[in-house]
C-alpha atoms as a printed R data frame, in Angstrom:
    type eleno elety resid chain resno       x      y      z
1   ATOM     1    CA   MET     A     1 -36.102 88.900 45.416
2   ATOM     2    CA   ALA     A     2 -35.983 87.144 48.790
3   ATOM     3    CA   ASP     A     3 -32.798 86.050 50.500
4   ATOM     4    CA   PRO     A     4 -31.937 82.402 49.605
5   ATOM     5    CA   THR     A     5 -31.266 81.642 53.278
6   ATOM     6    CA   ILE     A     6 -34.820 82.651 54.226
7   ATOM     7    CA   ILE     A     7 -36.214 80.509 51.393
8   ATOM     8    CA   ASN     A     8 -34.146 77.500 52.522
9   ATOM     9    CA   ILE     A     9 -35.248 77.907 56.155
10  ATOM    10    CA   THR     A    10 -38.881 78.197 55.048
11  ATOM    11    CA   ILE     A    11 -38.614 75.013 52.971
12  ATOM    12    CA   PHE     A    12 -36.991 73.208 55.910
13  ATOM    13    CA   VAL     A    13 -39.723 74.268 58.357
14  ATOM    14    CA   LEU     A    14 -42.458 73.238 55.915
15  ATOM    15    CA   ALA     A    15 -40.748 69.877 55.362
16  ATOM    16    CA   VAL     A    16 -40.657 69.308 59.138
17  ATOM    17    CA   PHE     A    17 -44.398 69.978 59.447
18  ATOM    18    CA   VAL     A    18 -45.310 67.839 56.437
19  ATOM    19    CA   GLY     A    19 -43.058 65.005 57.640
20  ATOM    20    CA   TYR     A    20 -44.582 65.129 61.121
21  ATOM    21    CA   TYR     A    21 -48.147 64.918 59.859
22  ATOM    22    CA   VAL     A    22 -47.340 62.227 57.279
23  ATOM    23    CA   VAL     A    23 -45.606 59.964 59.810
24  ATOM    24    CA   TRP     A    24 -48.229 60.345 62.542
25  ATOM    25    CA   SER     A    25 -51.123 59.672 60.147
26  ATOM    26    CA   VAL     A    26 -49.736 56.307 58.984
27  ATOM    27    CA   THR     A    27 -51.800 53.309 60.056
28  ATOM    28    CA   PRO     A    28 -49.961 50.680 62.146
29  ATOM    29    CA   ALA     A    29 -50.092 48.159 59.279
30  ATOM    30    CA   LEU     A    30 -47.914 50.445 57.162
31  ATOM    31    CA   HIS     A    31 -45.176 51.135 59.715
32  ATOM    32    CA   THR     A    32 -42.912 48.303 58.504
33  ATOM    33    CA   PRO     A    33 -42.922 49.483 54.838
34  ATOM    34    CA   LEU     A    34 -42.420 53.036 56.077
35  ATOM    35    CA   MET     A    35 -39.353 51.917 58.044
36  ATOM    36    CA   SER     A    36 -38.007 50.221 54.911
37  ATOM    37    CA   VAL     A    37 -38.324 53.452 52.949
38  ATOM    38    CA   THR     A    38 -36.700 55.374 55.800
39  ATOM    39    CA   ASN     A    39 -33.786 52.930 55.792
40  ATOM    40    CA   ALA     A    40 -33.386 53.374 52.034
41  ATOM    41    CA   ILE     A    41 -33.329 57.159 52.385
42  ATOM    42    CA   SER     A    42 -30.783 56.880 55.196
43  ATOM    43    CA   GLY     A    43 -28.641 54.694 52.963
44  ATOM    44    CA   ILE     A    44 -28.619 57.469 50.363
45  ATOM    45    CA   ILE     A    45 -27.655 59.940 53.109
46  ATOM    46    CA   VAL     A    46 -24.727 57.706 54.079
47  ATOM    47    CA   VAL     A    47 -23.495 57.707 50.469
48  ATOM    48    CA   GLY     A    48 -23.682 61.517 50.343
49  ATOM    49    CA   ALA     A    49 -21.959 61.812 53.714
50  ATOM    50    CA   LEU     A    50 -19.145 59.532 52.570
51  ATOM    51    CA   ILE     A    51 -18.704 61.729 49.501
52  ATOM    52    CA   ALA     A    52 -18.493 64.760 51.819
53  ATOM    53    CA   LEU     A    53 -15.873 62.933 53.870
54  ATOM    54    CA   GLY     A    54 -13.786 62.420 50.736
55  ATOM    55    CA   ILE     A    55 -13.509 66.150 50.007
56  ATOM    56    CA   ALA     A    56  -9.892 67.250 50.316
57  ATOM    57    CA   PRO     A    57  -9.455 70.111 52.786
58  ATOM    58    CA   ASP     A    58  -8.177 73.429 51.468
59  ATOM    59    CA   GLU     A    59  -4.502 74.193 51.910
60  ATOM    60    CA   ASP     A    60  -5.220 77.146 54.195
61  ATOM    61    CA   MET     A    61  -7.795 75.328 56.362
62  ATOM    62    CA   GLY     A    62  -5.365 74.604 59.160
63  ATOM    63    CA   ALA     A    63  -2.926 71.970 60.240
64  ATOM    64    CA   ALA     A    64  -2.407 68.833 58.204
65  ATOM    65    CA   GLY     A    65  -4.720 66.054 59.327
66  ATOM    66    CA   SER     A    66  -7.513 68.374 60.483
67  ATOM    67    CA   LEU     A    67 -10.958 67.963 59.002
68  ATOM    68    CA   SER     A    68 -12.798 70.651 57.038
69  ATOM    69    CA   THR     A    69 -16.333 71.730 57.876
70  ATOM    70    CA   ALA     A    70 -17.733 69.558 55.069
71  ATOM    71    CA   GLN     A    71 -15.858 66.561 56.432
72  ATOM    72    CA   TRP     A    72 -17.138 67.154 59.975
73  ATOM    73    CA   LEU     A    73 -20.682 67.418 58.641
74  ATOM    74    CA   GLY     A    74 -20.056 64.173 56.726
75  ATOM    75    CA   VAL     A    75 -18.974 62.458 59.963
76  ATOM    76    CA   VAL     A    76 -22.074 63.708 61.804
77  ATOM    77    CA   ALA     A    77 -24.402 62.749 58.924
78  ATOM    78    CA   THR     A    78 -22.863 59.280 58.696
79  ATOM    79    CA   GLY     A    79 -23.301 58.719 62.437
80  ATOM    80    CA   LEU     A    80 -26.903 59.930 62.554
81  ATOM    81    CA   ALA     A    81 -27.907 57.985 59.452
82  ATOM    82    CA   ALA     A    82 -26.254 54.834 60.833
83  ATOM    83    CA   VAL     A    83 -28.251 55.165 64.062
84  ATOM    84    CA   ASN     A    84 -31.416 55.603 62.000
85  ATOM    85    CA   ILE     A    85 -30.652 52.590 59.790
86  ATOM    86    CA   PHE     A    86 -29.856 50.198 62.626
87  ATOM    87    CA   GLY     A    87 -32.745 51.492 64.731
88  ATOM    88    CA   GLY     A    88 -35.061 50.941 61.765
89  ATOM    89    CA   PHE     A    89 -33.888 47.351 61.438
90  ATOM    90    CA   ILE     A    90 -34.503 46.736 65.142
91  ATOM    91    CA   VAL     A    91 -38.004 48.240 64.993
92  ATOM    92    CA   THR     A    92 -38.804 46.275 61.819
93  ATOM    93    CA   GLN     A    93 -37.689 42.996 63.410
94  ATOM    94    CA   ARG     A    94 -39.820 43.653 66.503
95  ATOM    95    CA   MET     A    95 -42.860 44.486 64.394
96  ATOM    96    CA   LEU     A    96 -42.421 41.410 62.203
97  ATOM    97    CA   GLY     A    97 -42.103 39.342 65.390
98  ATOM    98    CA   MET     A    98 -45.598 40.467 66.355
99  ATOM    99    CA   PHE     A    99 -47.002 38.737 63.264
100 ATOM   100    CA   ARG     A   100 -45.273 35.386 63.761
101 ATOM   101    CA   ARG     A   101 -47.357 32.461 64.835
102 ATOM   102    CA   LYS     A   102 -46.971 31.403 68.405
103 ATOM   103    CA   GLU     A   103 -45.719 27.882 68.756
104 ATOM   104    CA   PRO     A   104 -48.181 25.755 70.670
105 ATOM   105    CA   ARG     A   105 -47.009 24.598 74.061
106 ATOM   106    CA   GLY     A   106 -46.420 20.878 74.360
107 ATOM   107    CA   ARG     A   107 -48.619 19.072 76.845
108 ATOM   108    CA   SER     A   108 -46.708 17.517 79.681
């Protein structure tokens, strides 16, 4: 049987390729719904990262007050997902602004 690490790396690489081709083949009209789904997925990541932050460090992990590896990964995941969420909102607002009607200029 194959090493689980090799299987996990293979799945990750395949997911990267599939994700790349899925995102780049989306028509411009679907970018706003795609950003909404991405924000929802990032919200789920934030919940998981906050759970990882709540894990109590082992007694032999070091000095009191230091973070475990799971907690550091939770901090990094929370930060990256937050950037993705807020960036998605900014992109969505700009794209929705493109579809707003222009107000006619008043004649002077």
